[in-house]
C-alpha positions in Angstrom: -8.4 4.9 29.4 -5.1 5.8 27.8 -4.5 6.2 24.1 -1.1 5.5 22.7 -1.0 7.3 19.4 1.6 5.7 17.1 3.8 7.9 14.9 4.5 7.6 12.1 1.0 6.6 10.9 -1.3 7.3 8.0 -0.4 8.8 4.7 3.0 7.9 3.2 4.8 9.9 0.6 3.5 7.8 -2.3 -0.1 8.2 -1.1 0.4 12.0 -0.6 1.8 12.2 -4.2 -1.1 10.2 -5.7 -3.8 12.2 -3.9 -2.2 15.6 -4.8 -1.9 14.4 -8.4 -5.6 13.6 -8.6 -6.5 16.9 -6.9 -4.3 18.8 -9.4 -5.7 16.9 -12.4 -9.3 17.7 -11.4 -8.3 21.4 -11.0 -6.6 21.6 -14.4 -8.8 19.4 -16.6 -12.1 19.6 -14.8 -14.3 16.5 -14.4 -14.6 13.7 -15.1 -11.0 12.6 -14.5 -10.9 8.8 -14.8 -8.8 6.7 -12.4 -7.7 3.1 -13.2 -8.6 1.2 -10.0 -8.8 3.0 -6.7 -6.3 5.8 -6.4 -5.3 4.3 -3.0 -7.0 1.5 -1.1 -9.1 3.6 1.3 -12.9 4.0 1.3 -12.9 7.6 2.6 -10.4 8.8 0.0 -12.3 7.1 -2.9 -15.7 8.4 -1.7 -14.3 11.9 -1.4 -12.9 11.9 -5.0 -16.1 10.3 -6.4 -18.1 13.2 -4.9 -15.7 15.6 -6.6 -16.1 14.1 -10.0 -13.4 11.4 -10.3 -14.6 8.2 -12.0 -12.9 4.9 -10.9 -12.8 2.2 -13.6 -11.6 -1.4 -13.7 -10.7 -1.5 -17.4 -9.2 1.1 -19.7 -12.0 0.3 -22.2 -14.5 2.0 -19.9 -12.7 5.4 -20.5 -14.0 7.5 -23.4 -11.4 8.1 -26.1 -9.4 11.2 -25.5 -10.3 11.5 -21.8 -7.9 12.0 -18.9 -6.9 8.8 -17.2 -4.8 8.6 -14.0 -2.9 5.4 -13.1 -3.2 4.7 -9.3 -0.3 4.6 -6.8 -0.2 0.8 -7.1 1.1 0.8 -10.7 0.0 -0.9 -13.9 1.2 -3.4 -16.4 2.6 -2.2 -19.8 -0.4 -3.6 -21.5 -2.6 -1.1 -19.7 -0.4 1.7 -20.9 -0.5 0.4 -24.4 -4.3 0.3 -24.5 -4.5 3.8 -23.0 -2.2 5.1 -25.8 -4.3 3.3 -28.4 -7.4 5.0 -27.1 -5.5 8.4 -27.2 -6.1 8.9 -23.5 -4.3 11.7 -21.7 -2.5 9.4 -19.2 -1.1 10.6 -15.9 1.1 8.2 -14.0 0.7 8.4 -10.2 2.5 5.1 -9.5 4.5 5.3 -6.3 8.2 5.5 -7.1 8.9 2.6 -4.8 6.6 0.4 -6.9 8.3 1.7 -10.0 11.6 0.5 -8.5 10.2 -3.0 -8.3 8.9 -2.8 -11.9 12.4 -1.8 -13.1 14.0 -4.7 -11.2 11.5 -7.1 -12.8 12.3 -5.9 -16.3 16.1 -6.0 -15.6 16.0 -9.6 -14.3 13.6 -10.8 -17.0 15.8 -9.4 -19.7 18.8 -11.2 -18.1 17.0 -14.5 -18.4 15.9 -15.0 -14.8 12.8 -16.8 -13.6 11.1 -14.4 -11.2 9.5 -15.3 -7.9 7.2 -12.6 -6.6 6.3 -12.6 -2.9 2.9 -11.0 -2.6 -0.8 -11.4 -2.4 -2.7 -12.8 -5.3 -5.2 -10.3 -6.9 -3.7 -7.2 -5.3 -3.4 -4.3 -7.7 0.3 -3.9 -7.1 1.0 -7.6 -7.7 -1.0 -7.6 -11.0 1.0 -4.5 -12.2 4.3 -6.0 -11.2 3.7 -9.4 -12.8 2.5 -7.6 -15.9 6.0 -6.2 -16.4 7.2 -9.7 -17.5 4.2 -12.0 -17.5 6.0 -15.1 -18.8 8.7 -14.9 -16.2 6.8 -14.7 -12.9 5.7 -17.2 -10.3 3.8 -15.8 -7.3 4.2 -17.2 -3.7 2.4 -16.2 -0.6 3.9 -18.5 2.0 6.9 -20.7 2.9 4.7 -23.8 2.1 4.2 -22.5 -1.5 8.0 -22.1 -1.8 8.3 -25.8 -0.9 6.0 -26.7 -3.8 8.2 -24.9 -6.4 9.8 -27.3 -8.8 12.8 -25.2 -10.1 16.1 -27.0 -10.2 19.7 -26.0 -9.1 20.6 -24.8 -12.6 17.6 -22.4 -13.0 18.4 -18.7 -12.9 16.1 -17.4 -10.2 15.5 -14.0 -8.7 12.9 -12.8 -6.1 11.0 -9.6 -5.6 8.4 -8.5 -3.1 5.2 -6.5 -3.0 6.0 -3.3 -1.2 3.3 -3.5 1.5 4.0 -6.9 3.0 4.7 -7.8 6.6 8.4 -7.6 7.0 8.4 -10.7 9.2 6.4 -12.7 6.7 8.5 -11.7 3.8 11.7 -12.5 5.7 10.4 -16.0 6.4 9.6 -16.6 2.8 12.9 -15.2 1.5 14.8 -17.4 4.1 13.0 -20.5 2.7 13.7 -19.5 -0.9 17.4 -19.1 -0.1 17.5 -22.5 1.7 15.8 -24.3 -1.2 17.5 -22.4 -4.0 21.0 -21.2 -2.9 21.5 -19.7 -6.4 18.6 -17.2 -6.0 19.4 -13.5 -6.2 17.4 -10.6 -4.9 17.3 -6.8 -5.2 20.3 -4.9 -3.7 17.9 -3.0 -1.5 14.8 -4.2 0.3 11.5 -3.8 -1.8 9.2 -3.4 1.2 8.6 0.4 1.5 10.0 2.5 4.3 6.5 3.6 5.4 5.2 0.0 5.7 8.3 -0.9 7.7 8.0 2.1 10.0 4.3 1.6 10.8 4.9 -2.1 11.5 7.8 -1.2 13.8 5.6 1.1 15.8 2.9 -1.6 16.3 5.6 -4.2 17.1 7.2 -2.0 19.8 4.0 -0.3 21.3 1.6 -3.3 21.3 3.5 -4.7 24.3 2.1 -1.7 26.3 -1.5 -2.0 24.9 -4.6 -4.0 25.8 -6.2 -3.4 22.4 -5.1 -2.1 19.0 -7.2 0.0 16.6 -5.9 0.2 13.0 -7.5 2.8 10.8 -7.7 1.5 7.2 -9.8 -0.2 4.7 -10.2 -4.0 4.4 -8.6 -4.1 0.9 -5.5 -2.2 2.2 -2.7 -4.7 2.4 -0.4 -2.7 4.6 -3.3 -1.9 7.0 -4.2 -5.6 7.2 -0.6 -6.4 8.2 -0.7 -3.9 11.0 -3.8 -5.6 12.6 -2.2 -9.0 12.1 1.0 -7.8 13.8 -1.0 -6.7 16.9 -2.7 -10.1 17.1 0.7 -11.8 16.8 1.6 -10.0 20.0 -1.5 -11.5 21.7 -3.4 -8.2 21.7 -6.9 -7.9 20.2 -6.6 -5.8 17.0 -9.4 -4.4 14.9 -9.1 -3.0 11.4 -11.7 -0.3 11.0 -12.5 2.5 8.5 -13.7 4.9 11.1 -15.2 5.6 14.5 -18.6 4.4 13.3 -17.2 0.9 13.2 -16.0 0.9 16.9 -17.9 -1.6 19.1 -18.4 -0.4 22.7 -18.1 -4.1 23.8 -14.4 -4.0 23.0 -13.8 -1.8 26.0 -14.3 -1.7 29.8 -13.0 1.9 30.0 -9.6 1.4 31.7 -7.6 0.0 28.7 -4.5 1.2 27.1 -5.5 1.6 23.4 -2.9 1.7 20.7 -4.2 3.6 17.6 -2.4 3.6 14.3 -3.3 4.0 10.7 -2.3 2.4 7.4 -0.4 4.3 4.8 -3.6 5.2 2.8 -5.8 6.3 5.8 -6.5 10.0 6.3 -5.6 11.6 9.6 -9.2 12.8 10.1 -10.5 9.3 10.7 -7.8 8.8 13.4 -8.9 12.0 15.1 -12.6 10.9 14.9 -11.7 7.7 16.8 -9.7 9.6 19.4 -12.7 12.0 19.9 -15.1 8.9 20.2 -12.9 7.4 23.0 -12.5 10.7 24.7 -16.2 11.4 24.8 -17.1 8.0 26.2 -14.2 7.1 28.4 -12.5 10.5 29.1 -9.4 9.0 27.4 -6.0 10.7 27.6 -3.7 10.7 24.6 0.1 10.1 24.5 1.7 10.4 21.1 4.7 8.1 20.7 7.1 8.8 17.9 9.5 6.1 16.9 10.8 7.6 13.7 10.6 10.9 11.8 9.5 10.7 8.1 10.7 13.4 5.8 10.3 11.5 2.4 8.7 13.5 -0.4 7.9 12.5 -3.9 7.3 15.1 -6.6 4.2 15.1 -8.7 4.4 13.2 -12.1 6.1 15.1 -14.9 2.9 15.2 -16.9 0.9 17.0 -14.2 3.8 19.4 -13.4 4.1 20.4 -17.0 0.3 20.9 -17.3 0.2 22.9 -14.1 2.9 25.3 -15.3 5.1 27.4 -13.1 4.4 27.2 -9.4 
């Protein structure tokens, strides 16, 4: 058996920043530190912080007045911030800067009188936060067929935005359909889909041609991880999205495959290494790391936490 280990994989700059922010908040303020929704969409990360005293909540009202509340990497609507302020919470904003960019675009277009079409997945934390920036202006679409059902006219001012963790190919198809149906539509000057999402998808797109099976490390509620598995299947390669080695099924293998291993942007590297060890132990697998791009992006910690931490 041969393992092709895709690089880049795993944590992106936004996830690193969010995790480091929560670690620092726990160190400075002690526990509990409350977190609005999951800090990132990964079971192992959430379980680790729960064991360290973080409390994940689905509403701001669950947080005791005056407590420390951290907003996750996916971003939140202004209404959430307003309620947090009302409850006198010590809010720390760990929103990924690339998500903040989309929020600012939404506010700009809405103020200019545009109807906004968001390409994304209904119910995803990021989508809820983005649509909350201008709730009366947004329409959500998930497919070209949903674009066909839109009833805007040629005189409507329209703009589109995208969730940052989408499949590049899927988003391109929907954007193409939007431009065909509504030639007047405008979009952001720079692609909204994040660099890390694109890089991990590119690695699967290129390397799956050499693989017999794809293992994607990530949680089921991780949008970018789901897209990686879908991309493998689109290349006619069986692809499995798993949280760790304990979810590997021996029946997937005969022992002489080429296995492509990658990880979504919120999956820790240790789960990747656990899977490699599992395959090495059973099939004497060899590992070849294949690097398609170097990533050197870094996001500083939120201002609130840098100020509280004091001089480095």
